[in-house]
C-alpha positions in Angstrom: 0.0 0.0 0.0 2.2 2.9 1.2 1.3 6.5 0.6 -0.1 7.4 -2.8 0.8 10.6 -4.6 -2.4 12.4 -5.6 -2.5 14.3 -8.9 -2.4 18.1 -9.2 -0.2 18.5 -6.1 -2.8 17.3 -3.6 -1.4 15.9 -0.4 -0.6 12.2 -0.1 -3.2 9.9 1.4 -2.7 7.8 4.5 -3.2 4.1 4.2 -5.9 3.6 6.9 -8.5 5.5 8.9 -9.4 3.5 12.0 -13.1 4.2 12.7 -14.2 3.4 16.3 -16.3 4.5 19.2 -14.8 5.7 22.4 -15.8 2.5 24.2 -13.5 0.6 21.8 -10.6 3.1 21.9 -8.1 0.7 23.3 -8.7 -1.9 20.6 -8.6 0.8 17.9 -5.3 2.1 19.3 -3.8 -1.4 19.3 -4.8 -1.9 15.7 -3.3 1.4 14.8 0.0 0.6 16.5 0.2 -2.8 14.7 -0.4 -1.2 11.4 2.2 1.5 12.0 4.7 -1.2 13.1 4.0 -3.0 9.8 4.9 0.2 7.9 1.5 1.7 7.2 0.3 5.2 7.8 -2.8 5.6 10.0 -5.3 8.2 11.1 -6.8 7.7 14.5 -9.1 10.1 16.3 -7.1 10.0 19.6 -3.8 10.8 17.8 -4.8 13.1 15.0 -7.8 15.2 16.1 -7.4 18.4 18.1 -9.5 19.1 21.2 -12.2 21.6 20.4 -12.2 21.0 16.7 -15.3 20.2 14.7 -15.6 16.4 15.2 -17.9 15.8 12.3 -15.8 17.7 9.8 -12.6 16.1 11.1 -14.1 12.6 10.6 -15.2 13.4 7.1 -11.8 14.8 6.1 -10.0 11.8 7.7 -12.2 9.3 5.9 -11.7 11.1 2.5 -7.9 11.3 3.1 -7.3 7.6 3.6 -7.0 4.8 1.2 -8.9 2.3 3.4 -11.3 2.5 6.3 -11.0 0.0 9.2 -14.2 0.0 11.3 -13.6 -1.5 14.8 -16.8 -3.6 15.0 -18.6 -4.1 18.3 -22.1 -3.7 19.5 -21.2 -0.1 20.5 -19.9 0.7 17.0 -23.0 -0.7 15.3 -25.4 1.3 17.6 -23.5 4.6 17.2 -25.1 7.3 15.1 -21.7 8.7 14.2 -20.0 5.7 12.8 -22.1 4.9 9.7 -21.1 8.1 7.8 -17.4 7.1 8.4 -17.6 3.7 6.8 -20.1 4.8 4.2 -17.3 6.8 2.5 -15.5 3.6 1.6 -18.7 1.7 0.9 -19.7 4.4 -1.6 -16.4 4.2 -3.4 -16.4 0.4 -3.4 -19.9 -1.0 -2.9 -19.0 -4.6 -4.0 -15.9 -4.7 -1.8 -13.8 -5.7 -4.9 -11.1 -3.1 -4.0 -10.9 -3.8 -0.3 -11.5 -0.2 0.8 -13.6 -1.2 3.8 -11.9 -3.7 6.1 -13.9 -4.4 9.2 -12.1 -5.6 12.3 -14.5 -7.3 14.8 -13.2 -6.9 18.4 -16.4 -8.0 20.2 -19.1 -10.4 19.2 -21.9 -8.6 17.3 -24.6 -9.4 14.8 -24.2 -7.0 11.9 -27.4 -7.9 10.1 -29.5 -7.7 13.3 -28.0 -4.4 14.4 -28.5 -2.8 11.0 -32.1 -4.1 10.9 -32.9 -2.3 14.1 -31.4 0.8 12.7 -33.7 0.7 9.7 -31.0 -0.4 7.2 -31.9 -2.7 4.3 -31.7 -6.3 5.2 -31.5 -9.1 2.6 -32.6 -11.7 5.2 -36.2 -10.5 5.4 
């Protein structure tokens, strides 16, 4: 992977944006450390966002400025109102998953279909 030069002098992109809820911050930080140890560049809210900044805008910029998004999946993540827009960026660019832009990392047992059904998301199991 590595950093990719964007055309027209735009800044390079980071390899991964680790998307998580505060309840799973320790797992997210561990994943980020492991990725950096393997030579990848990472954006993590705890490391890269300033106190008092606009959280929503920071998340959108981070998701747009990374090659891939790693959601740290747990029941907390799936129930959060703020996480769906983060992973939706990668899903919108790669809806079939063929390019591997969205790489979920499950850190706690959770039922993705059941959680999304409760949230009103489409469910192929109905």
